N, C-alpha and C positions, 0 to 999 in steps of 0.2 A: 588364146590365139594359137594358131599353128606355128610350130617351130620353123624358123627359116632354114632353107636348104643348106646343108653343111658342105664345105669344100671337100670333105672326104668322099662325097658321092662320085668323085672321079674314078673310083675303083669299086665296082659292084660284082658280086658273084652270083651265078645262077646254077652252078653245078651242085645240086643238093644230093646228099646221100638218100637212097630210097628207103632206108630203115625207118619204119614208122609211118610211111606214106600210105600204105594199104589201110592201116587202122584209121588214119585221119579221114581218108576218102570214104571209108565205110561209115564212120560217124556222121559224115556230112550227107550221106545218102548218095554218094557219087560213084561212078564206075571206077574199077580198080585198074588204072593204067600206070605203066612205069614212068619214072622220072626221066626226062630227056638227058642224054649224055652231054658232058661238057665237050668243048672243042678240043681237038688233039693237042696234047702238051700242057693243058691247063691242070693245075692242082685244085680240085674242087674245095679242099679244106684249107687253102692257103690263107695266111693271116697277114694283115698289113701292120708292120711294126710301128708305123706312123699314125695309126688310127687314133683318133681322139675320143674322149669319153662322150657318150651320147649327150646331145644338147638339152634334152628334156628327160630328166629322171624322176619327175614328180609322180609318175604313174606306176612306179615299181612295186607298190604295195597292193595293186589291184590287177584284175585280169584285163585282157584286151577290151572286153565289154565294159568293165568298170571305168577304164581310162577314157574310152570313147564317150561314155555317158557323162563324164566330167568335163568334156570339151564341147563348147557351144557350136563349134564348126562341124561336129559330127552328129548333131541331133537327128537329122533325117536318117543317117546310116543306122543309128541305134533303133529308131522306129522300124526300119526295114528288117533289121536283125530279129527284133521281137516278133514282127509279123510273119517272118519265115521260120520261127521256132528254132533259131540257131544260137540263142543266147547261151545255153548250156554247152554246146559244142565249142563255141569261141571262148568259153570260160574254163575249159578243161585244161589239164596239165600242159599239153603242148609238148615242145614249144612250137609256136606258129608265127608266121609273118602275115600281116594283113595290109594290103594296099587299099587304103581307106578313102573312098570318094568323099569330098567335102560336101556341105550343103549346096554350095554353088554348082558342084558337079551334078548333083541330082536335079537341081532346078534347071539345068541346061538341057535335060532330056526333052524330047518333043512333048508338046502340051498334052496333058492327060495321061502320059505314060506312067509316071510315078503313082498316081492315084489308082490306075488300073492294076499295077503290080502289087499294091498293098491290099487288094481285095482277097478274101480268103480263098476264092476259087483259083487264084493265080499263085498260090503259095509255092507250088513246085517250081514254077519259072523263076520266082524270086529267090528261092534257095539255090537254083542253078547259077543265077547271076552272082549272088553274094559269095558262094563257094569258089567262084572263078577268081575272086580277089584274094584267096587264101592259098599260101604255100606252106609246106612242111618245113620246120626248122626256124629258129630265130636268127634272121640274117641282118646284121647291121650294115649301114651304108658302105663302110670301108671294105667290106668283103665281097662285093658283087662286081661281076664283069658282064659284058654283052653276051647274050645267048638266049636259050629257051629253058623253061622249067615247067613241069606239070603242075597245074593248079589242083586244088581239092575237088574241083568239078570234073577233072579228068583232062580237059583240053589244055594244051600248053599256052603259056603267055610268053610274049617276047619282051626282052629287056635290051634297050639300046643306050649306050653310054657315049656321050660326046666328050672325048678326052680334052678337047680344047676349052670347053665352057664348064664342064662338070655336070651339065644337064643330063637327066636320066628320064627315059621314056619307058613306060610300061604299056605295050601296044601303042595306042595313040595318046595316052595320058601322060602328063608330066608329073614327076614327083615334086611336090611343093613344100613338103615338110618331112624330114627324115629322122629316124631313130627316136621315136616316141616310145618310151619303155613301158612295158607291162610285166606283171609277174610271170605270165605264161607266153611271152613273146614280144614282138616289136610291131609297131604301126608305122607305116610310111604313108603320108597323105598324098592323094593324087587329085588332079583337077578335072577328070572325066570318069564316068561310070564305064567299067569294062563290060562288054557284052560278049558272051561265049559264041563262037562261030556256029555251034549247033543248037542255039537257043530255040526252044519250042514254046510258043505262046498259045 
């Protein structure tokens, strides 16, 4: 089962260093675009001294793909990663952060969309969608703040943190499970599939 959202999600960071981003985007077949700047006065590498240990450390011995494959809630995601030929990329050293749509998120797509995306002729579009869920660096829930960050697909994703409730939105998707650990990064489960603004089908 997906880990419950931690109270530490009240502080999220999206000011990632650009070191290594070009290599990640090249590996994913994405355009080389710079990482978005943080808001003025923010320290992109700030650490939360109150941060707790990740609630799910069972996957630390395997890659992001291995951990996702071992979680029944991510079976459709794993199928899509394999269809997009991204398993090796997401198993690389990283570190990476994956905003992982659950099975329910994929099933909420318009009827026939998922089946169409899994067709071999739509592999490029599927790769674009999946890399839009990946950012450079392993970013735990305690280290994130509201802002924008470049995805591996090139287009930025928006993060909004509700300080009152601790809810975190990635574009229009809500984080439903934080800090699922892998050997090459972190997975945060989300309840919708993110679609790049420049998606070409």
